[in-house]
Structures are given as C-alpha cells and as structure tokens.
DSSP file (Angstrom, degrees, kcal/mol; ACC not computed):
  #  RESIDUE AA STRUCTURE BP1 BP2  ACC     N-H-->O    O-->H-N    N-H-->O    O-->H-N    TCO  KAPPA ALPHA  PHI   PSI    X-CA   Y-CA   Z-CA
    1    1 A M              0   0    0      0, 0.0     2,-0.3     0, 0.0    70,-0.1   0.000 360.0 360.0 360.0 135.3  -15.5    5.4  -14.8
    2    2 A E        -     0   0    0     68,-0.1    68,-0.2     1,-0.1    67,-0.1  -0.533 360.0-123.7 -78.9 136.0  -14.3    5.5  -11.2
    3    3 A R        -     0   0    0     66,-2.3     2,-0.1    -2,-0.3    -1,-0.1  -0.625  34.2-120.4 -75.3 130.6  -15.2    2.6   -8.9
    4    4 A P        -     0   0    0      0, 0.0     8,-0.5     0, 0.0     2,-0.2  -0.445  14.1-122.8 -78.4 145.3  -17.0    3.9   -5.9
    5    5 A L        -     0   0    0     -2,-0.1     2,-0.8     6,-0.1     6,-0.2  -0.588  27.7-121.9 -74.1 144.5  -15.8    3.5   -2.3
    6    6 A M  B >> S-A   10   0A   0      4,-3.6     3,-2.2    -2,-0.2     4,-1.1  -0.836  84.3 -29.9 -93.4 111.5  -18.4    1.8   -0.1
    7    7 A R  T 34 S-     0   0    0     -2,-0.8    -1,-0.2     1,-0.3     4,-0.1   0.771 109.5 -75.4  50.4  30.7  -19.2    4.1    2.8
    8    8 A R  T 34 S+     0   0    0      2,-0.2    88,-2.1     1,-0.1    -1,-0.3   0.689 125.5  80.9  59.7  22.0  -15.6    5.5    2.5
    9    9 A D  T <4 S+     0   0    0     -3,-2.2    85,-0.4     1,-0.4     2,-0.3   0.571  93.5   3.1-132.8 -11.0  -14.1    2.4    4.1
   10   10 A Y  B  <  -A    6   0A   0     -4,-1.1    -4,-3.6    83,-0.1    -1,-0.4  -0.988  58.7-119.0-162.6 167.0  -13.8   -0.4    1.6
   11   11 A Y        -     0   0    0     73,-0.3     2,-0.9    -2,-0.3    -6,-0.1  -0.848  31.3-116.0-107.7 149.7  -14.2   -1.4   -2.1
   12   12 A D        -     0   0    0     -8,-0.5    73,-0.0    -2,-0.3    76,-0.0  -0.786  42.3-176.4 -82.7 110.2  -16.5   -4.1   -3.3
   13   13 A V        -     0   0    0     -2,-0.9     5,-0.0    75,-0.1    -2,-0.0  -0.945  19.4-133.0-118.3 119.1  -14.0   -6.6   -4.8
   14   14 A P    >>  -     0   0    0      0, 0.0     4,-1.8     0, 0.0     3,-0.5  -0.266  25.4-111.5 -66.8 156.8  -15.1   -9.8   -6.5
   15   15 A F  H 3> S+     0   0    0      1,-0.2     4,-2.8     2,-0.2     5,-0.2   0.874 115.8  57.2 -55.6 -41.7  -13.4  -13.1   -5.7
   16   16 A S  H 3> S+     0   0    0      1,-0.2     4,-2.2     2,-0.2    -1,-0.2   0.872 106.0  50.3 -61.8 -36.7  -11.8  -13.3   -9.1
   17   17 A E  H <> S+     0   0    0     -3,-0.5     4,-2.0     2,-0.2    -1,-0.2   0.911 112.1  46.9 -66.8 -42.9  -10.1  -10.0   -8.6
   18   18 A R  H  X S+     0   0    0     -4,-1.8     4,-2.6     2,-0.2     5,-0.3   0.914 110.5  54.0 -62.6 -42.5   -8.8  -11.1   -5.2
   19   19 A F  H  X S+     0   0    0     -4,-2.8     4,-2.2     1,-0.2    -2,-0.2   0.922 111.2  43.7 -58.8 -47.8   -7.6  -14.4   -6.7
   20   20 A F  H  X S+     0   0    0     -4,-2.2     4,-2.3     2,-0.2    -1,-0.2   0.851 111.6  54.2 -70.2 -33.9   -5.6  -12.7   -9.4
   21   21 A F  H  X S+     0   0    0     -4,-2.0     4,-1.9     2,-0.2    -2,-0.2   0.952 114.3  40.3 -62.4 -49.4   -4.1  -10.1   -7.0
   22   22 A Y  H  X S+     0   0    0     -4,-2.6     4,-2.8     1,-0.2    -2,-0.2   0.838 111.8  57.7 -70.8 -31.6   -2.9  -12.8   -4.6
   23   23 A G  H  X S+     0   0    0     -4,-2.2     4,-1.6    -5,-0.3    -1,-0.2   0.926 107.4  47.3 -61.6 -44.8   -1.8  -15.0   -7.5
   24   24 A R  H  X S+     0   0    0     -4,-2.3     4,-3.4     2,-0.2     5,-0.4   0.914 112.7  50.0 -62.1 -42.5    0.5  -12.3   -8.8
   25   25 A R  H  X S+     0   0    0     -4,-1.9     4,-2.0     1,-0.2    -2,-0.2   0.929 108.7  51.8 -61.2 -44.9    1.9  -11.8   -5.3
   26   26 A L  H  < S+     0   0    0     -4,-2.8    -1,-0.2     1,-0.2    -2,-0.2   0.819 119.1  36.8 -63.4 -30.2    2.6  -15.5   -4.9
   27   27 A L  H  X S+     0   0    0     -4,-1.6     4,-1.0    -5,-0.2    -2,-0.2   0.893 122.7  38.6 -86.2 -45.0    4.5  -15.5   -8.2
   28   28 A L  H  X S+     0   0    0     -4,-3.4     4,-3.1    -5,-0.2     5,-0.3   0.876 107.1  57.8 -82.7 -38.5    6.2  -12.2   -8.2
   29   29 A L  H  X S+     0   0    0     -4,-2.0     4,-2.6    -5,-0.4     5,-0.2   0.926 109.4  45.0 -63.3 -44.2    7.3  -11.7   -4.5
   30   30 A P  H  > S+     0   0    0      0, 0.0     4,-2.4     0, 0.0    -1,-0.2   0.912 114.7  50.5 -63.1 -38.3    9.4  -14.9   -4.3
   31   31 A Y  H  X S+     0   0    0     -4,-1.0     4,-2.3     2,-0.2    -2,-0.2   0.939 113.5  44.1 -61.9 -47.7   10.9  -14.1   -7.7
   32   32 A L  H  X S+     0   0    0     -4,-3.1     4,-2.3     2,-0.2    -1,-0.2   0.872 111.7  53.7 -66.4 -36.8   11.8  -10.5   -6.6
   33   33 A H  H  X S+     0   0    0     -4,-2.6     4,-2.3    -5,-0.3    -1,-0.2   0.909 109.0  49.3 -63.0 -41.4   13.1  -11.9   -3.3
   34   34 A L  H  X S+     0   0    0     -4,-2.4     4,-2.3     2,-0.2    -2,-0.2   0.916 109.9  50.9 -63.5 -43.5   15.4  -14.3   -5.2
   35   35 A L  H  < S+     0   0    0     -4,-2.3    -2,-0.2     1,-0.2    -1,-0.2   0.892 109.4  51.5 -60.7 -38.7   16.6  -11.4   -7.4
   36   36 A H  H >< S+     0   0    0     -4,-2.3     3,-1.3     1,-0.2    -2,-0.2   0.931 110.7  47.5 -62.6 -45.2   17.4   -9.4   -4.3
   37   37 A K  H 3< S+     0   0    0     -4,-2.3     3,-0.3     1,-0.3    -2,-0.2   0.863 119.0  40.3 -64.0 -35.6   19.3  -12.4   -2.8
   38   38 A L  T >X S+     0   0    0     -4,-2.3     4,-2.7     1,-0.2     3,-1.6   0.143  78.6 122.9 -97.4  18.5   21.3  -12.8   -6.1
   39   39 A R  H <>>S+     0   0    0     -3,-1.3     4,-1.2     1,-0.3     5,-0.5   0.768  71.5  53.0 -57.8 -29.8   21.7   -9.1   -6.8
   40   40 A K  H 345S+     0   0    0     -3,-0.3    -1,-0.3    -4,-0.2    -2,-0.1   0.763 117.2  38.5 -76.6 -23.8   25.5   -9.3   -6.9
   41   41 A V  H <45S+     0   0    0     -3,-1.6    -2,-0.2    -6,-0.1    -1,-0.1   0.895 129.2  26.5 -90.1 -48.7   25.3  -12.1   -9.5
   42   42 A V  H  <5S-     0   0    0     -4,-2.7    -3,-0.2    -7,-0.2    -2,-0.2   0.570 107.0-115.8 -95.7 -10.4   22.4  -11.0  -11.7
   43   43 A G  T  <5 +     0   0    0     -4,-1.2     2,-0.3    -5,-0.5    -3,-0.2   0.720  42.6 174.5  75.7 115.7   22.5   -7.2  -11.2
   44   44 A S      < -     0   0    0     -5,-0.5    -1,-0.1    -8,-0.1    -8,-0.0  -0.990  40.9-135.0-152.3 152.3   19.5   -5.6   -9.4
   45   45 A D  S    S+     0   0    0     -2,-0.3     2,-1.1     1,-0.1    -9,-0.1   0.291  79.9 102.3 -90.1   9.6   18.4   -2.2   -8.1
   46   46 A M        +     0   0    0      1,-0.2    -7,-0.1   -11,-0.1    -1,-0.1  -0.733  36.0 157.6 -97.8  89.2   17.1   -3.9   -4.9
   47   47 A E        +     0   0    0     -2,-1.1     2,-0.3    -8,-0.0    -1,-0.2   0.865  62.6  40.6 -79.2 -38.1   19.9   -3.2   -2.4
   48   48 A N  S >  S-     0   0    0      1,-0.1     3,-1.2     0, 0.0     4,-0.4  -0.755  87.3-112.0-113.1 157.9   17.7   -3.5    0.8
   49   49 A R  T >> S+     0   0    0     -2,-0.3     3,-1.7     1,-0.3     4,-0.6   0.876 114.7  58.6 -57.1 -41.4   15.0   -6.0    1.7
   50   50 A P  H 3> S+     0   0    0      0, 0.0     4,-2.1     0, 0.0     3,-0.5   0.775  89.8  74.9 -61.0 -22.5   12.2   -3.4    1.6
   51   51 A D  H <> S+     0   0    0     -3,-1.2     4,-2.9     1,-0.2     5,-0.2   0.786  85.8  64.0 -59.5 -26.3   13.2   -2.7   -2.0
   52   52 A V  H <> S+     0   0    0     -3,-1.7     4,-2.3    -4,-0.4    -1,-0.2   0.940 106.7  41.1 -61.8 -47.3   11.5   -6.0   -2.9
   53   53 A F  H  X S+     0   0    0     -4,-0.6     4,-2.7    -3,-0.5     5,-0.3   0.883 115.0  51.8 -68.6 -38.7    8.1   -4.7   -1.8
   54   54 A V  H  X S+     0   0    0     -4,-2.1     4,-3.3     2,-0.2     5,-0.3   0.947 111.9  45.9 -62.1 -48.3    8.7   -1.3   -3.3
   55   55 A K  H  X S+     0   0    0     -4,-2.9     4,-2.8     2,-0.2     5,-0.5   0.922 113.7  49.1 -62.2 -44.9    9.6   -2.8   -6.7
   56   56 A Y  H  X>S+     0   0    0     -4,-2.3     4,-2.1    -5,-0.2     5,-1.0   0.955 117.8  39.7 -58.7 -50.7    6.6   -5.2   -6.6
   57   57 A F  I  X>S+     0   0    0     -4,-2.7     5,-2.9     3,-0.2     4,-0.9   0.945 121.7  41.2 -66.5 -48.6    4.2   -2.4   -5.8
   58   58 A R  I  <5S+     0   0    0     -4,-3.3     5,-0.4    -5,-0.3    -2,-0.2   0.922 126.3  31.0 -66.7 -45.6    5.7    0.3   -8.0
   59   59 A D  I  <5S+     0   0    0     -4,-2.8    -3,-0.2    -5,-0.3    -2,-0.2   0.731 132.2  24.3 -90.4 -23.5    6.4   -1.9  -11.1
   60   60 A Y  I  <5S+     0   0    0     -4,-2.1    -3,-0.2    -5,-0.5    -2,-0.1   0.710 127.9  23.2-116.6 -25.9    3.6   -4.5  -11.0
   61   61 A E  I  X<S+     0   0    0     -5,-1.0     4,-2.7    -4,-0.9     5,-0.2   0.804  99.3  70.9-114.7 -37.3    0.6   -3.3   -9.0
   62   62 A L  H  ><S+     0   0    0     -5,-2.9     4,-2.6     1,-0.2     5,-0.2   0.912 103.5  41.5 -58.2 -53.0    0.3    0.5   -8.9
   63   63 A K  H  > S+     0   0    0     -5,-0.4     4,-2.5     1,-0.2    -1,-0.2   0.903 115.5  52.4 -61.5 -40.5   -0.7    1.3  -12.5
   64   64 A R  H  > S+     0   0    0      2,-0.2     4,-2.6     1,-0.2    -1,-0.2   0.914 111.7  46.0 -60.8 -44.0   -3.0   -1.8  -12.6
   65   65 A I  H  X S+     0   0    0     -4,-2.7     4,-2.5     2,-0.2     5,-0.2   0.927 112.0  50.0 -66.7 -45.3   -4.8   -0.6   -9.4
   66   66 A I  H  X>S+     0   0    0     -4,-2.6     5,-1.8    -5,-0.2     4,-1.0   0.916 114.9  44.8 -60.6 -43.1   -5.1    3.0  -10.6
   67   67 A D  H  <5S+     0   0    0     -4,-2.5     3,-0.4    -5,-0.2    -1,-0.2   0.924 112.4  51.3 -65.4 -44.0   -6.5    1.8  -13.9
   68   68 A K  H  <5S+     0   0    0     -4,-2.6    -2,-0.2     1,-0.2    -1,-0.2   0.868 115.1  42.3 -62.2 -37.1   -8.9   -0.7  -12.2
   69   69 A L  H  <5S-     0   0    0     -4,-2.5   -66,-2.3    -5,-0.2    -1,-0.2   0.622 105.0-129.0 -85.3 -13.4  -10.2    2.0   -9.9
   70   70 A G  T  <5 +     0   0    0     -4,-1.0     2,-0.3    -3,-0.4    -3,-0.2   0.834  42.2 174.3  69.7  32.6  -10.5    4.6  -12.6
   71   71 A I      < +     0   0    0     -5,-1.8    -1,-0.2    -6,-0.2    -2,-0.1  -0.583  17.5 173.0 -78.3 129.1   -8.6    7.2  -10.4
   72   72 A G        +     0   0    0     -2,-0.3    -1,-0.1    -5,-0.0     2,-0.0   0.566  48.7  93.7-108.9 -14.4   -7.8   10.4  -12.2
   73   73 A E        -     0   0    0      1,-0.1    -2,-0.0     2,-0.0     0, 0.0  -0.325  53.0-161.1 -77.5 160.5   -6.4   12.4   -9.4
   74   74 A N        +     0   0    0     -2,-0.0     2,-0.2     4,-0.0    -1,-0.1  -0.359  65.0  81.3-132.1  53.8   -2.7   12.7   -8.5
   75   75 A D  S  > S-     0   0    0     88,-0.0     4,-1.7    66,-0.0     3,-0.2  -0.591 101.9 -63.4-138.6-164.5   -3.1   14.0   -4.9
   76   76 A A  H  > S+     0   0    0     25,-2.1     4,-2.1     1,-0.2     5,-0.2   0.787 126.8  60.1 -64.4 -28.3   -3.8   12.7   -1.4
   77   77 A I  H  > S+     0   0    0      2,-0.2     4,-1.9     1,-0.2    -1,-0.2   0.931 104.4  49.1 -65.1 -45.0   -7.3   11.4   -2.5
   78   78 A A  H  > S+     0   0    0     -3,-0.2     4,-2.3     1,-0.2    -2,-0.2   0.917 110.9  50.9 -59.7 -44.2   -5.7    9.1   -5.1
   79   79 A A  H  X S+     0   0    0     -4,-1.7     4,-2.5     1,-0.2    -1,-0.2   0.918 110.7  46.7 -62.2 -45.2   -3.2    7.7   -2.5
   80   80 A V  H  X S+     0   0    0     -4,-2.1     4,-2.2     1,-0.2    -1,-0.2   0.824 110.8  53.6 -70.5 -29.2   -5.9    7.0    0.1
   81   81 A K  H  X S+     0   0    0     -4,-1.9     4,-2.1     2,-0.2    -1,-0.2   0.922 110.8  45.5 -68.0 -43.5   -8.1    5.3   -2.5
   82   82 A V  H  X S+     0   0    0     -4,-2.3     4,-2.5     2,-0.2    -2,-0.2   0.926 113.3  50.6 -64.3 -43.8   -5.2    3.0   -3.6
   83   83 A L  H  X S+     0   0    0     -4,-2.5     4,-2.6     1,-0.2     5,-0.2   0.916 109.8  50.6 -58.1 -44.4   -4.4    2.3    0.1
   84   84 A T  H  X S+     0   0    0     -4,-2.2     4,-2.1     2,-0.2   -73,-0.3   0.895 109.9  50.2 -62.4 -41.1   -8.1    1.4    0.8
   85   85 A Y  H  X S+     0   0    0     -4,-2.1     4,-2.2     2,-0.2    -2,-0.2   0.942 111.9  46.9 -62.6 -47.9   -8.2   -0.9   -2.2
   86   86 A I  H  X S+     0   0    0     -4,-2.5     4,-1.8     1,-0.2    -2,-0.2   0.910 114.2  47.3 -61.7 -42.3   -5.0   -2.8   -1.1
   87   87 A H  H  X>S+     0   0    0     -4,-2.6     5,-1.9     2,-0.2     4,-0.8   0.814 107.5  56.4 -72.6 -28.8   -6.3   -3.1    2.5
   88   88 A T  H ><5S+     0   0    0     -4,-2.1     3,-0.6    -5,-0.2    -1,-0.2   0.932 110.7  45.2 -62.1 -45.0   -9.7   -4.3    1.2
   89   89 A L  H 3<5S+     0   0    0     -4,-2.2    -2,-0.2     1,-0.2    -1,-0.2   0.850 114.2  49.4 -65.2 -34.7   -7.9   -7.1   -0.6
   90   90 A S  H 3<5S-     0   0    0     -4,-1.8    -1,-0.2    -5,-0.2    -2,-0.2   0.528 113.0-113.6 -85.9  -6.5   -5.7   -7.8    2.4
   91   91 A G  T <<5 +     0   0    0     -4,-0.8     2,-0.4    -3,-0.6    -3,-0.2   0.597  66.0 145.8  83.9  10.8   -8.5   -8.0    5.0
   92   92 A V      < -     0   0    0     -5,-1.9     2,-0.4    -6,-0.2    -1,-0.3  -0.701  34.6-154.6 -81.3 130.8   -7.4   -4.9    6.8
   93   93 A R  E     +B  110   0B   0     17,-2.5    16,-3.2    -2,-0.4    17,-1.9  -0.889  35.7 104.1-115.0 138.8  -10.4   -3.0    8.1
   94   94 A G  E     -B  108   0B   0    -85,-0.4     2,-0.3    -2,-0.4    14,-0.3  -0.917  50.7-103.3-176.4-160.1  -10.7    0.7    8.9
   95   95 A E  E     -B  107   0B   0     12,-2.3    12,-2.9    -2,-0.3     2,-0.6  -0.994  23.1-110.6-150.7 154.8  -12.1    3.9    7.6
   96   96 A I  E     +B  106   0B   0    -88,-2.1    10,-0.3    -2,-0.3     3,-0.1  -0.775  31.0 178.0 -84.6 120.5  -11.1    7.1    5.8
   97   97 A T  E    S+     0   0B   0      8,-1.8     2,-0.3    -2,-0.6     9,-0.2   0.643  70.2  23.0 -99.1 -17.8  -11.5    9.9    8.3
   98   98 A E  E     +B  105   0B   0      7,-1.4     7,-2.6     2,-0.0    -1,-0.3  -0.976  60.2 173.9-148.9 134.2  -10.3   12.7    6.1
   99   99 A M  E     +B  104   0B   0     -2,-0.3     5,-0.2     5,-0.2   -22,-0.1  -0.708  22.9 133.7-148.2  91.3  -10.2   12.9    2.3
  100  100 A T        -     0   0    0      3,-2.1   -24,-0.1    -2,-0.2    -2,-0.0  -0.874  65.7-105.2-128.0 163.5   -9.2   16.1    0.6
  101  101 A P  S    S+     0   0    0      0, 0.0   -25,-2.1     0, 0.0   -24,-0.2   0.813 121.2  42.0 -59.0 -29.1   -6.7   16.8   -2.2
  102  102 A R  S    S+     0   0    0      1,-0.3    61,-3.0   -27,-0.2     2,-0.3   0.786 127.1  14.8 -89.3 -29.7   -4.1   18.1    0.2
  103  103 A R  E     + C   0 162B   0     59,-0.2    -3,-2.1     2,-0.0     2,-0.4  -0.974  57.8 178.6-152.3 131.1   -4.5   15.6    3.1
  104  104 A S  E     -BC  99 161B   0     57,-2.6    57,-2.7    -2,-0.3     2,-0.4  -0.997   8.1-167.2-133.8 141.1   -6.1   12.2    3.5
  105  105 A V  E     -BC  98 160B   0     -7,-2.6    -8,-1.8    -2,-0.4    -7,-1.4  -0.987   5.5-170.6-131.3 134.8   -6.2   10.0    6.6
  106  106 A R  E     -BC  96 159B   0     53,-2.6    53,-2.8    -2,-0.4     2,-0.6  -0.995   9.3-156.7-124.3 129.7   -7.1    6.3    7.0
  107  107 A I  E     -BC  95 158B   0    -12,-2.9   -12,-2.3    -2,-0.4     2,-0.4  -0.926   9.5-154.1-106.7 117.9   -7.5    4.8   10.4
  108  108 A E  E     +BC  94 157B   0     49,-3.1    49,-1.9    -2,-0.6   -14,-0.3  -0.773  17.2 176.0 -93.6 134.5   -7.1    1.0   10.5
  109  109 A K  E     +     0   0B   0    -16,-3.2     2,-0.3    -2,-0.4   -15,-0.2   0.585  67.5  30.1-112.9 -16.4   -8.8   -0.8   13.3
  110  110 A H  E     +B   93   0B   0    -17,-1.9   -17,-2.5    47,-0.1    -1,-0.3  -0.976  53.9 176.7-148.0 131.1   -8.1   -4.5   12.4
  111  111 A C    >   -     0   0    0     -2,-0.3     3,-1.2   -19,-0.2     4,-0.4  -0.979  22.0-150.3-132.8 120.6   -5.1   -6.1   10.6
  112  112 A P  T 3  S+     0   0    0      0, 0.0     3,-0.2     0, 0.0    -1,-0.1   0.738  99.6  45.5 -63.1 -20.7   -5.1   -9.9   10.3
  113  113 A A  T >> S+     0   0    0      1,-0.1     3,-1.7     2,-0.1     4,-1.0   0.520  84.2  95.9 -97.6  -6.4   -1.3   -9.9   10.3
  114  114 A A  G X4 S+     0   0    0     -3,-1.2     3,-0.5     1,-0.3    -1,-0.1   0.841  81.8  52.3 -57.5 -38.1   -0.7   -7.5   13.2
  115  115 A K  G 34 S+     0   0    0     -4,-0.4    -1,-0.3     1,-0.2    -2,-0.1   0.662 112.2  47.2 -75.2 -12.1   -0.3  -10.2   15.8
  116  116 A Y  G <4 S+     0   0    0     -3,-1.7     2,-0.3    -4,-0.1    -1,-0.2   0.560 106.0  66.8-101.3 -11.5    2.4  -11.9   13.7
  117  117 A L  S << S-     0   0    0     -4,-1.0     2,-0.2    -3,-0.5     3,-0.0  -0.751  72.9-130.5-111.5 155.8    4.4   -8.8   12.9
  118  118 A T     >  -     0   0    0     -2,-0.3     4,-2.6     1,-0.1     5,-0.2  -0.662  27.3-114.9 -95.8 160.4    6.6   -6.5   14.9
  119  119 A R  H  > S+     0   0    0     32,-0.5     4,-2.9    -2,-0.2     5,-0.2   0.915 117.3  51.0 -57.2 -44.4    6.2   -2.7   14.7
  120  120 A K  H  > S+     0   0    0      2,-0.2     4,-3.1     1,-0.2     5,-0.4   0.921 111.6  45.9 -62.8 -46.0    9.8   -2.5   13.3
  121  121 A F  H  >>S+     0   0    0      2,-0.2     4,-2.3     1,-0.2     5,-1.2   0.941 115.6  46.4 -63.2 -46.8    9.1   -5.1   10.6
  122  122 A C  I  X>S+     0   0    0     -4,-2.6     5,-3.1     3,-0.2     4,-0.7   0.932 119.5  40.5 -60.7 -47.0    5.8   -3.5    9.6
  123  123 A R  I  <>S+     0   0    0     -4,-2.9     5,-1.7    -5,-0.2    -2,-0.2   0.960 124.6  33.3 -67.8 -52.9    7.2    0.0    9.6
  124  124 A D  I  <5S+     0   0    0     -4,-3.1    -3,-0.2    -5,-0.2    -2,-0.2   0.787 130.5  27.4 -81.1 -29.0   10.6   -0.6    7.9
  125  125 A T  I  <5S+     0   0    0     -4,-2.3   -72,-0.2    -5,-0.4    -3,-0.2   0.812 131.9  16.1-105.3 -36.6    9.8   -3.4    5.5
  126  126 A L  I  X<S+     0   0    0     -5,-1.2     4,-1.7    -4,-0.7     5,-0.3   0.877 122.5  32.6-103.1 -69.3    6.1   -3.1    4.6
  127  127 A S  I  ><S+     0   0    0     -5,-3.1     4,-2.8     2,-0.2     5,-0.4   0.962 117.4  41.9 -63.6 -62.6    4.4    0.2    5.4
  128  128 A F  H  ><S+     0   0    0     -5,-1.7     4,-1.9    -6,-0.4     5,-0.3   0.927 119.2  40.8 -60.1 -51.8    7.0    2.9    5.0
  129  129 A P  H  > S+     0   0    0      0, 0.0     4,-2.0     0, 0.0    -1,-0.2   0.931 119.3  45.6 -63.4 -42.8    8.7    1.7    1.8
  130  130 A T  H  X S+     0   0    0     -4,-1.7     4,-2.1     1,-0.2    -2,-0.2   0.944 117.6  40.6 -66.9 -48.2    5.6    0.6    0.0
  131  131 A F  H  X S+     0   0    0     -4,-2.8     4,-2.1    -5,-0.3    -1,-0.2   0.741 112.8  54.7 -79.0 -21.5    3.5    3.7    0.8
  132  132 A C  H  X S+     0   0    0     -4,-1.9     4,-2.7    -5,-0.4    -1,-0.2   0.885 109.5  48.9 -70.5 -39.2    6.4    6.1    0.2
  133  133 A A  H  X S+     0   0    0     -4,-2.0     4,-2.4    -5,-0.3    -2,-0.2   0.909 111.1  50.5 -62.7 -41.5    6.7    4.4   -3.2
  134  134 A L  H  X S+     0   0    0     -4,-2.1     4,-2.1     2,-0.2     5,-0.2   0.937 111.0  48.6 -59.6 -47.7    3.0    4.9   -3.7
  135  135 A S  H  X S+     0   0    0     -4,-2.1     4,-2.8     1,-0.2     7,-0.4   0.939 112.9  46.6 -59.3 -49.1    3.2    8.6   -2.7
  136  136 A R  H  < S+     0   0    0     -4,-2.7    -1,-0.2     1,-0.2    -2,-0.2   0.873 111.6  51.6 -62.6 -37.9    6.2    9.2   -5.1
  137  137 A A  H  < S+     0   0    0     -4,-2.4    -1,-0.2    -5,-0.2    -2,-0.2   0.868 115.0  41.4 -68.9 -35.9    4.5    7.4   -8.0
  138  138 A I  H  < S-     0   0    0     -4,-2.1    -2,-0.2     1,-0.3    -1,-0.2   0.925 140.1 -16.5 -77.2 -45.8    1.2    9.4   -7.6
  139  139 A N    ><  -     0   0    0     -4,-2.8     3,-2.6    -5,-0.2    -1,-0.3  -0.851  53.6-138.5-162.3 122.1    2.9   12.8   -7.0
  140  140 A P  T 3  S+     0   0    0      0, 0.0    -4,-0.1     0, 0.0    -3,-0.1   0.710 106.7  57.1 -57.4 -19.5    6.5   13.5   -5.9
  141  141 A K  T 3  S+     0   0    0     -6,-0.1    23,-3.0    -5,-0.1     2,-0.5   0.412  83.6 104.6 -90.6   1.9    5.2   16.2   -3.5
  142  142 A L  E <   -D  163   0B   0     -3,-2.6     2,-0.4    -7,-0.4    21,-0.2  -0.728  55.4-162.7 -88.6 128.6    3.0   13.7   -1.7
  143  143 A V  E     -D  162   0B   0     19,-3.4    19,-2.8    -2,-0.5     2,-0.4  -0.911   4.4-151.9-116.4 138.3    4.3   12.6    1.7
  144  144 A H  E     -D  161   0B   0     -2,-0.4     2,-0.4    17,-0.2    17,-0.2  -0.898  13.0-179.0-109.3 134.8    3.3    9.5    3.7
  145  145 A T  E     +D  160   0B   0     15,-2.4    15,-2.7    -2,-0.4     2,-0.3  -0.983   9.0 179.0-130.3 148.5    3.4    9.2    7.5
  146  146 A H  E     +D  159   0B   0     -2,-0.4    13,-0.2    13,-0.2   -18,-0.1  -0.797  13.3 158.4-149.0  96.8    2.5    6.3    9.7
  147  147 A E        +     0   0    0     11,-0.8     2,-0.4    -2,-0.3    12,-0.1   0.834  58.5  53.4 -96.9 -37.1    3.0    6.8   13.4
  148  148 A S        -     0   0    0     10,-0.4    10,-0.9     5,-0.0     2,-0.4  -0.822  64.8-166.4-106.7 144.4    0.7    4.3   15.2
  149  149 A F    > > -     0   0    0     -2,-0.4     5,-2.2     8,-0.2     3,-0.7  -0.989  26.2-152.8-133.8 129.2    0.8    0.6   14.5
  150  150 A L  G > 5S+     0   0    0     -2,-0.4     3,-1.6     1,-0.2    -1,-0.1   0.874 104.8  57.9 -60.6 -37.1   -1.5   -2.2   15.4
  151  151 A S  G 3 5S+     0   0    0      1,-0.3   -32,-0.5   -33,-0.1    -1,-0.2   0.687 102.9  54.2 -68.6 -17.2    1.5   -4.5   15.3
  152  152 A G  G < 5S-     0   0    0     -3,-0.7    -1,-0.3   -34,-0.2    -2,-0.2   0.322 127.1 -96.1 -97.5   6.5    3.2   -2.3   17.9
  153  153 A G  T < 5S+     0   0    0     -3,-1.6    -3,-0.2     1,-0.3    -2,-0.1   0.425  79.5 138.3  95.3  -1.4    0.3   -2.6   20.4
  154  154 A D      < -     0   0    0     -5,-2.2    -1,-0.3     1,-0.1     3,-0.0  -0.350  62.4-121.3 -72.2 160.2   -1.5    0.6   19.4
  155  155 A D  S    S+     0   0    0      1,-0.1     2,-0.3    -2,-0.0    -1,-0.1   0.766  89.7   8.9 -72.5 -26.3   -5.3    0.6   19.1
  156  156 A T        -     0   0    0     -7,-0.1     2,-0.5   -46,-0.0   -47,-0.2  -0.925  67.2-121.7-144.6 166.2   -5.1    1.8   15.5
  157  157 A C  E     -C  108   0B   0    -49,-1.9   -49,-3.1    -2,-0.3     2,-0.6  -0.976  26.8-158.5-107.1 129.8   -2.9    2.3   12.6
  158  158 A E  E     -C  107   0B   0    -10,-0.9   -11,-0.8    -2,-0.5     2,-0.5  -0.944   8.6-173.1-113.1 115.9   -3.1    5.9   11.3
  159  159 A L  E     -CD 106 146B   0    -53,-2.8   -53,-2.6    -2,-0.6     2,-0.4  -0.935   5.7-173.0-111.7 125.1   -1.9    6.4    7.7
  160  160 A V  E     -CD 105 145B   0    -15,-2.7   -15,-2.4    -2,-0.5     2,-0.5  -0.950  13.1-168.7-124.0 135.1   -1.6    9.9    6.5
  161  161 A F  E     -CD 104 144B   0    -57,-2.7   -57,-2.6    -2,-0.4     2,-0.4  -0.993  14.8-179.5-120.2 125.1   -0.9   11.3    3.0
  162  162 A E  E     -CD 103 143B   0    -19,-2.8   -19,-3.4    -2,-0.5     2,-0.7  -0.983  25.8-136.1-128.9 137.7   -0.2   15.0    2.7
  163  163 A L  E     - D   0 142B   0    -61,-3.0     2,-0.3    -2,-0.4   -21,-0.2  -0.818  27.7-159.1 -90.2 114.9    0.6   17.1   -0.4
  164  164 A K              0   0    0    -23,-3.0    -2,-0.0    -2,-0.7     0, 0.0  -0.661 360.0 360.0 -96.2 151.1    3.5   19.4    0.5
  165  165 A E              0   0    0     -2,-0.3    -1,-0.1     0, 0.0   -24,-0.0   0.450 360.0 360.0 -81.1 360.0    4.3   22.6   -1.4
C-alpha cells in the first residue's frame, strides 16, 4: 500500500524512521568517502567525489525508499515522491507544483543547509549527481533539471523531472 503525501508537500515520517535513515548516512557516507580516497589501493568505481553520494543513494537508499513508500510507478511521479521523502527527512520544505507521469516539479522554499553551501557544491556534488542517479534508477528516460538554488541566493530551488521520449 502506498504511503500518502500530506497536502502534496511532505510525508509523515516517525522519529524512528528518521533515526535509522540518518544512522545509515552516518555510517555509510564516511565509509564510502574513505573508499573513494583509497580507490587506487582497494579498487572502486567512485572516480569523482560526487560518485560517493550517487553510490550511497543508488546502492543503499533508493530501493529501501521505494519499498517503504509503496511506489509502483517508474515515471516522473515516482521521482518527485522519492525527492519529497528525502527532503522531508532532511528538513527541506517546499511543495509539489506539478505531478504528472511525464513531468513533475517540486519548488523548495527552505533548506537548512543552504546558507552553508555554495551553488556550485550543491549543484555539482549533491543535487545533480544524486537526482540524476535517482532518475536513471527509476527510468532511464527520466531527466532531472535543477536551475535555481537557495544556496546560490535564489528565492527557491526548482527541481524538475521529465520523461523524455
């Protein structure tokens, strides 16, 4: 059974779920970062720093989130639901302004980390690699764009998922 979105802008997530999500992050991200640093010694597919976030999200979180939410789609709706869940856990606040199988848009209005990050870091290390990995994992024809950034001084972050032919 699919977990419902609350007013199309967040999920109701119990404390224990948040605790385990952050616990996995605290354990796995340093481990993956170490593997990235030692990639020439231990052998790793993580050539660039953003690959750490891609690997974590793709290999450790995506299937778990899709199962937890009961998502059956493999289109733009699925992507924006997963994004909303992750941002609910992270304290990022916004709303879904468009949600169709071909195109879904989420506008973020508050990010607790925005004042500590640069536009370049957010775009190149966090947002683009992670959400492109999300798009590819859900459907290879799904494309992610992210043009405005709270961390870059914009009023909102606009995250778009589109299914291309």
